[in-house]
N, C-alpha and C positions, 0 to 999 in steps of 0.2 A: 487388468489384474496382473498380467505377466510383467509389464513394465513397472508396476508398483512394487512387485516382489523383487525384481532385478535391482531397483533403486534402493529400497529400504530393507529388504531381506527379513521381513517379520516372521514368515513361516519357518525359515531355517533357524531363526533365533528362538523358536518355540512358542510364539504367541498363538493363542487359539483363534479359530475362525471368527468368532464374534469380535474380538479385539482388532483383528486385521480389517474387518468390514468397517468398524468404527474409525480406524485410522484412514481408510480410503475415503470415508465420508468427510472427515476433517480436511483432508487435502482437497477434495472436491469443493468444499465450502470456501476454502482459501482461494482456489482458482476462480470460483464464481464471483469473488469479491474484488477481482482485479478490474480496474476500469481506467478510463481516460477522462480527465477533467480539464476544462479550459475556462479562463475568465480572469477576473481581477479580484484580488483580495482587498478588503478595506484595511487601511493602515493608519495608525495614529501618527500624527506629526506634531512636533512642538510648535510649528508655525500655523496650525489650524485648530480651531475649536472642536470640530467634528472629524471623525475618521474620513480619509480621502481614498479614492480608488488607487490601488497600486498599479504597477505595470501589468500588461497582459502576460499570462503565464499558462503553461501547460504542465500537467502532471499525470503520468502513468503510474498507478499505485495500487496496492492491495489495501482495501479498507475493511474495518471491522464489521460493517453492515452497510450494504449499498442503499437500503431503504431508510435506515435510521441515521447513519453517519456518512453521507455522500461527500466525504472530504478525506484528504490524507493526513495521517498523524505520523510524524517522524519517528517517535519512540516505538509505536506499534510496528512500523515498517521494518525495523531491525529484527523483530521477532518473526514477522512474516517471511523475511528473506532467509532465515535459518532453514526453513522448510522448502521454500521455492527454489533456492539455489541448488539444493540436492535434486529436485525434480526437473528443473530446466534452467541450467546456469546462464544461458543466453538471455532468457526472459528476465532473470534476476538482475543481470547487468544493465538491462534496459531500464528497469524500474529505478535502480540506484543512480543511473545517469540522469534521469529526470529530476531526482531530488538534488543532485549536485548542481544541476542547471539553475536551481532556485537560490543558490548562494548569492548573497549580496556582496558589495564591494568590501565590506568589513569581514567577510568570511562567515557571516551568520546565515543559518537556514532556519526560517520560522518553523516552530514545532508542529503547527497545524496549518493546513492549506485549505482555505475556504474559497474556492474558485468558482465564481459564477452564481447566478440566481438560485439554482437548485440547491446548491450547498448552503447558501445563506438562509434559505427557507427552512432548513432543518436545524 
C-alpha cells in the first residue's frame, strides 16, 4: 500500500479509500497477467496451402486474461505498459524488449502472438 501510494499518489489526490482499493486491485490483476510464453506461431505463406510453423519465439508479456487469452496482443500491450512502466520501469522495459525481438526483417511485429499449444488451444 505504501509503494502504491508513493507511485500513484491517489490518497493525496483526494481519491476515497474504496477507489484506491479498486485501483490496487486493477494493478494486481495486471501484474498477475504477466507471463512468459514460448513456442511457434502458425504463419501463412504464399508458398504453402496451409499455415506453417514459424520460428521458435519467446514472449514475456502482460495478457488480458491468462485463462482465456494465453497469448500476447501488441495493441493491448501498449495500454498495459502505461501502468506497468510507472510501477516497475525495468519490468516494463523487459516486456517491450521481448516484443521488439519479434520484429521480422521487414520491420513488422505481428499484432497477436499465439506461441505454443496452450495458446493455440484457446
